[in-house]
C-alpha positions in Angstrom: 60.3 170.7 163.2 63.6 169.0 164.3 63.2 166.6 167.5 66.8 166.4 169.1 67.8 163.6 171.6 70.9 161.6 173.1 71.4 158.3 172.6 70.7 156.1 175.6 74.1 154.3 175.1 76.5 156.1 173.6 75.0 159.7 175.1 75.7 160.6 171.1 73.2 163.7 170.3 71.4 162.9 167.4 69.0 165.3 165.1 65.8 163.6 163.0 63.0 165.6 161.5 59.6 165.8 163.4 57.9 163.3 161.1 60.1 160.1 162.0 58.4 160.8 165.6 57.9 157.3 167.3 60.0 155.2 164.6 62.7 153.1 165.3 66.3 154.1 163.8 69.9 153.4 164.3 72.5 155.7 166.6 75.0 157.1 163.7 77.6 156.5 166.4 77.1 152.6 167.9 74.2 151.7 165.6 71.9 150.7 168.2 68.5 150.6 167.5 66.8 153.9 169.4 63.4 155.1 169.5 62.8 158.8 168.0 60.5 160.2 171.2 57.5 161.9 170.5 58.3 165.0 171.8 61.6 167.4 171.3 63.6 166.8 174.7 65.5 169.7 175.8 68.7 170.5 174.3 70.5 170.4 177.9 70.2 167.8 180.6 67.8 168.7 183.8 65.6 167.6 186.3 63.1 168.2 183.9 64.0 166.1 180.8 62.1 162.9 179.9 63.8 159.2 179.9 63.3 156.2 178.0 62.3 153.6 180.8 65.8 151.4 180.1 67.7 154.8 179.6 70.6 155.6 182.4 70.9 159.2 183.1 73.9 159.9 180.5 77.2 161.5 181.2 79.0 164.0 179.1 81.3 162.4 177.1 85.0 163.6 177.2 85.0 164.2 173.5 82.3 166.3 173.3 78.9 165.7 171.9 78.3 164.4 168.3 76.9 166.2 165.7 73.3 165.4 165.3 72.9 162.9 162.4 69.4 162.0 160.6 68.7 158.8 161.1 67.0 156.7 158.4 63.8 155.1 158.7 63.8 151.2 159.2 61.3 150.2 157.0 58.2 148.3 158.9 57.7 144.5 158.2 54.8 143.1 156.5 53.0 140.6 159.1 50.7 139.5 156.4 53.2 139.2 153.7 55.2 137.2 156.7 53.0 135.2 157.3 52.1 134.1 153.5 55.9 132.8 153.3 55.5 130.8 155.8 52.2 129.4 154.8 53.8 129.0 151.5 56.9 127.2 152.4 54.8 125.0 154.9 52.3 124.1 152.0 55.4 122.9 149.9 57.0 120.7 152.8 54.2 119.2 152.9 53.4 118.5 149.1 57.2 117.0 149.1 56.4 114.9 152.1 53.3 113.5 150.3 54.9 112.9 147.0 57.9 110.7 148.9 55.2 109.2 151.3 52.5 108.2 148.9 54.1 106.2 146.5 55.7 104.3 149.4 52.6 103.3 151.0 51.0 102.5 147.7 53.8 100.1 147.1 54.1 98.7 150.7 50.1 97.5 149.9 51.0 96.1 146.4 53.8 94.0 148.2 51.1 92.9 150.6 48.5 91.9 148.1 51.2 90.2 146.0 52.2 87.9 148.8 48.5 87.2 150.4 47.6 86.4 146.5 50.5 83.7 146.4 49.7 82.0 149.9 46.3 82.0 148.6 47.5 80.5 145.1 49.5 78.3 146.7 48.9 74.5 145.5 48.2 72.1 148.3 50.1 69.1 147.8 47.1 66.4 148.5 45.5 64.0 146.2 46.0 60.4 144.6 48.5 58.8 143.2 48.8 55.2 141.6 51.3 52.4 142.5 52.3 49.1 141.5 53.3 46.0 143.2 56.4 44.1 141.9 57.9 40.9 142.4 61.1 39.1 142.3 63.3 42.6 143.0 66.5 42.5 143.9 68.8 45.5 144.8 72.3 45.4 144.1 74.4 46.0 147.0 75.3 49.9 147.3 78.4 51.8 148.9 79.0 53.9 151.4 82.3 55.7 151.6 83.3 57.1 154.9 85.8 60.1 153.7 82.8 62.3 154.1 82.5 61.4 158.1 84.0 62.7 161.1 86.3 59.6 161.6 89.9 60.0 161.0 92.4 57.7 158.7 92.7 55.3 161.0 89.3 54.9 162.6 88.4 54.5 159.0 90.6 51.7 158.0 90.0 49.9 161.4 86.1 50.6 161.1 86.1 48.8 157.8 88.7 45.9 158.7 86.0 45.3 161.9 83.0 45.0 159.3 85.0 43.2 157.0 86.0 40.4 159.4 82.6 40.5 161.1 79.5 42.5 159.2 76.6 43.8 161.4 72.9 43.1 160.1 69.8 44.8 161.4 66.7 42.6 161.0 63.1 42.7 161.2 60.2 40.6 159.6 60.2 43.5 157.0 63.3 44.1 156.1 67.1 42.7 156.7 69.7 45.4 156.1 73.6 44.0 156.1 76.7 46.3 156.6 80.2 44.9 155.5 83.5 46.4 154.9 84.6 46.4 151.4 87.9 48.0 150.4 88.2 51.2 152.0 84.1 51.5 152.1 81.2 49.8 153.2 78.8 47.7 151.5 74.9 47.8 152.1 72.6 44.8 151.0 68.7 45.2 151.9 67.0 41.7 151.5 63.1 42.1 151.7 60.8 39.9 154.2 59.0 36.4 152.9 55.5 38.4 153.7 56.3 41.0 152.1 56.1 42.3 148.5 58.2 45.9 146.5 55.6 48.1 145.9 56.1 51.5 144.0 54.8 54.8 143.4 56.0 58.0 140.8 55.5 61.7 142.3 56.1 62.5 138.6 51.8 62.3 137.7 51.4 65.5 140.1 52.9 68.5 138.9 52.9 70.7 142.0 54.8 67.7 144.0 57.0 67.7 141.0 57.6 71.5 141.8 58.0 71.0 145.4 60.6 68.7 145.0 62.5 70.7 142.5 62.7 73.3 144.8 63.9 71.2 147.9 66.3 69.4 146.2 69.2 71.0 147.3 68.0 71.9 150.7 67.1 68.7 151.9 69.7 66.7 150.0 72.7 69.2 151.8 70.6 67.5 155.4 71.4 63.8 154.1 74.8 64.4 153.4 74.9 65.7 157.4 72.5 62.8 158.6 74.4 60.2 157.0 78.1 61.6 157.8 76.5 62.0 161.7 75.0 58.0 161.8 77.8 56.3 160.0 80.4 57.7 162.5 78.4 56.5 165.4 78.2 53.5 163.6 81.4 52.9 163.0 83.0 53.8 166.6 79.9 51.3 168.2 81.6 48.9 166.0 85.2 49.6 167.0 83.9 49.3 170.5 82.3 45.9 170.2 85.4 44.5 168.5 87.5 46.1 171.1 85.2 43.5 173.6 83.3 46.4 174.6 79.1 45.4 175.4 77.5 47.6 172.9 73.8 48.4 172.1 73.9 49.7 168.7 70.9 52.0 167.7 69.3 50.0 165.0 67.0 52.0 163.3 69.0 55.0 163.1 71.9 53.0 162.0 69.4 51.4 159.1 67.2 54.4 158.2 70.0 57.4 158.6 73.2 55.0 157.7 72.2 52.6 154.7 68.8 53.6 153.5 69.5 57.4 153.2 72.7 56.2 151.0 69.9 54.5 148.6 67.3 57.5 148.2 67.4 60.8 146.3 65.8 64.1 147.1 62.4 63.2 147.9 62.9 59.6 149.5 63.9 60.4 152.9 61.1 62.7 154.0 58.8 60.6 153.0 56.8 57.2 154.6 54.2 55.0 153.9 51.5 54.6 155.9 49.3 50.9 156.2 47.1 51.0 158.6 49.5 51.3 162.1 52.4 50.8 160.1 55.0 53.4 159.0 57.8 52.3 156.7 60.7 53.8 155.1 61.6 54.2 151.7 64.6 51.6 150.7 65.0 53.0 147.6 64.6 55.5 144.2 65.9 55.2 141.0 67.0 57.6 138.9 63.6 58.7 137.6 62.1 59.8 141.5 60.5 56.3 141.7 59.9 55.4 145.3 60.1 51.7 146.7 58.5 50.4 149.8 58.9 47.0 151.6 55.0 46.6 152.5 52.8 43.7 153.2 51.3 41.3 150.4 47.9 42.3 150.7 48.6 46.0 150.5 45.6 47.7 147.9 46.3 51.4 149.3 48.7 53.0 151.4 49.3 56.7 152.6 52.5 58.8 151.2 53.3 61.4 153.7 56.2 63.8 155.3 58.0 61.9 157.8 59.0 63.4 161.1 62.7 63.9 161.2 65.5 63.3 164.2 65.5 67.3 164.6 61.6 66.9 164.8 61.1 69.0 161.5 58.9 67.6 159.0 59.8 68.9 155.5 57.3 67.8 153.4 54.0 68.9 154.3 51.9 67.1 151.7 49.8 63.8 152.0 48.9 61.6 149.2 46.6 58.5 148.9 48.4 55.6 147.0 46.4 52.8 145.2 47.7 49.8 144.1 46.3 49.5 140.2 48.4 47.1 138.9 52.0 44.9 138.9 55.2 46.0 137.0 58.1 43.7 136.1 61.1 44.4 137.8 63.7 46.5 136.2 67.1 44.5 135.4 70.1 44.4 137.1 71.9 47.4 135.0 68.8 49.6 135.2 68.9 49.4 139.2 72.5 49.4 139.4 72.5 52.9 137.1 70.1 54.2 139.8 72.0 53.9 143.1 73.1 57.1 144.6 76.9 57.3 144.0 79.0 58.9 146.9 78.8 62.4 147.9 82.5 63.1 146.7 81.6 61.6 143.3 78.4 63.8 142.6 78.1 67.0 140.7 74.9 68.0 141.8 73.3 67.6 144.8 70.1 64.7 144.6 69.2 63.3 147.5 67.3 64.1 151.0 66.9 65.0 154.3 67.7 62.5 157.4 64.6 60.9 159.5 64.3 58.5 162.0 61.7 56.0 161.4 59.0 54.8 163.2 57.7 51.4 161.6 55.7 49.3 163.5 58.4 46.1 163.2 60.5 44.8 165.9 64.4 44.8 165.2 67.1 42.8 166.8 70.7 42.6 166.3 72.2 39.2 166.1 74.4 38.1 169.0 77.9 39.0 168.6 76.8 41.5 166.0 77.8 39.6 163.5 76.1 37.7 160.5 75.9 36.3 157.0 79.8 35.7 156.7 
């Protein structure tokens, strides 16, 4: 039995087999999806004709009714198969995410464990070192060039001339530091007080300490060079003011420690201090082998070697060692000490020195009236 009906959109006449009742097909004219009615509608429109809910009253096409054409059935979608495809897609997508995320998480955990182990295994910079006392030790003069300072060429020349004519001596019961002009540079001489002796200690006896020194030498040397430049600049400007007749109170501790003594130590010497009782003493000299020299009271039998706090408030060296004096050693020859004096920054090919610091030794310091002495 054939079913004949009109397309609700283009009013074309459509005829299909009765077995297609209730199925969905497409209009052969406008290709719109339509539902084949379950009952056969009448061939001509009338009051009793059934209409679909969305169907509007059909008007007769000016071209006349179209020939009835059979609509091929649209295959029904298998919902179970579609759901299975979606599940397979989600499963594969989840597997890809798992394949990426799991190795990343494991790698992060591995790095965290490595960092934790490294921190736990980091050796403490603590222990005991052996020290020596050294009598009759005289250091050769050291020289500080002004080319690395923040002075102009005219200021450098005037400062050297002023210090040549009238040197500056920074005195205490522990040390006397004399700074004078020498050609186009400054000459630095250090003398120890009558009640003090030279004490030495070598970091080479502690392997962890030596490793720390090697790791930090370059960084500390950069700070040292900047500190010498800043301190020497201020020293020369104060000297020029004093030479012009202006009354100036010099920062004795800074100029001694950061301009003079900083020029006589290498990578490690300027970031450590020797503690005896309540006195804290800066390192005065460091030779080519890394041996540190301190001016301490003659009766010293033990002292603490520890990091000193620098001008910016930092403490680069975190360690602390007890130094026991085990004997005396002969003073090095002048040639040996001369070879150990650090060369000016412009002549060195590899950074060797350390960062600046402000010493807080328990000693009173004074500047000789007029600023000049030892002429």
